[in-house]
N, C-alpha and C positions, 0 to 999 in steps of 0.2 A: 435183417441179415446179422447173423452172430459174427462175432471174431473168428471162430471155427471156421466157418463157411468161406470168410474172406481169404484166411491164410491157406484153405485147399485150393480155392481158384488161383491166389497168387501163385502157390507153388505148381499147379498144373501150365499157369502161364509161363513160368519161368523153364519149365521143362521143353515147353512148345517153342519158346525162344531161342532156347539150346541149339535145336534142331534147324530152326527157319532162319536164325540171322547169320548172313554170310561172313566168311572171313575176307581179310583185305591184306595187301602186301603192305609192310613197313620196311623201313631201310635194315631193319635186323632180322626181320623172320618174314618167310614165305607165307601166303594165303592160307595154305592147309595147317601152318603151325596157328597162326591165329586163330582159324575156324576150331581146332582141336581145344584151344584154351577156352573159348566162348562155350564151347558144348560141354565141357566137363565143369566149367563154372556155373553154366546154367543148371545142370545136373544136381550139382553139391548145393546150391542155394536152393533149387526146387525141392529136393528132399527133406531140407531141414525145415522148410515151410510146411511140406506134408506132415512131416512128425508132428511139428507143434498144432497143426490144425487138428491132427487126431487126438490130441490130449483131451481129456485125463484119460482117456481108455487106452493103455500102453499097448494093448494087442492091437487094435486099429491102428496105432501110429506105427508100430513095427511092421504090420503087413503091408501098409502104404509105402513105407520107406523101401522094403524089400520088392515089391512090384514095380515100382519108380526104377529102381536100380537095376532090376532085371531086365525091364523093357528097355532102358536106356543104353545096358551094355549090349543087349541083343541087336539093337538098331545100329550102334557105333560098329559092331563087328560085321553084320551082314550088309549094310549100306554104305559106310564110310570107311575112310582111314584114321578115325580120331584115336584108335586104340595104339598106343606107342610106350612100350616097355623096354627098358634099355637101350634105347637108340633104334629097335626094331619095329616095324608097323607090323600089327596083327590086324588080318582083314580077311573074310571068305572069298573076297575077289580078287585075284592075283594082281591086275595091273594097280590096285588101290596098295598094294604091299611095297610097291618102289619107294625108295626115299624121297623125301621132301625136296620138291626143286629149288633153287637158290632164290633168293628174294628178288622180287620184280619179274618174275615168270609166270 
């Protein structure tokens, strides 16, 4: 197994972990806010690993990064409340657009 294959597998695993790992309540943040941070951190790290795994072919790297970002953004919009811009949650599902509950709920 080459280093490129390992990086691609690790990138895909991080993308899946971003989806699968649940959020939890903290003293300062509600579960949804923690989950949102896990999701986008996993996405960012996964995309970086996919880009590195696609090198030295830059076209493949860009294609992998673009595909991963499109898929993860689509998943976030249609399935989760994970897109929050300017304090407003964007989601296709109206109940998910509600503000985050206070911590501990």
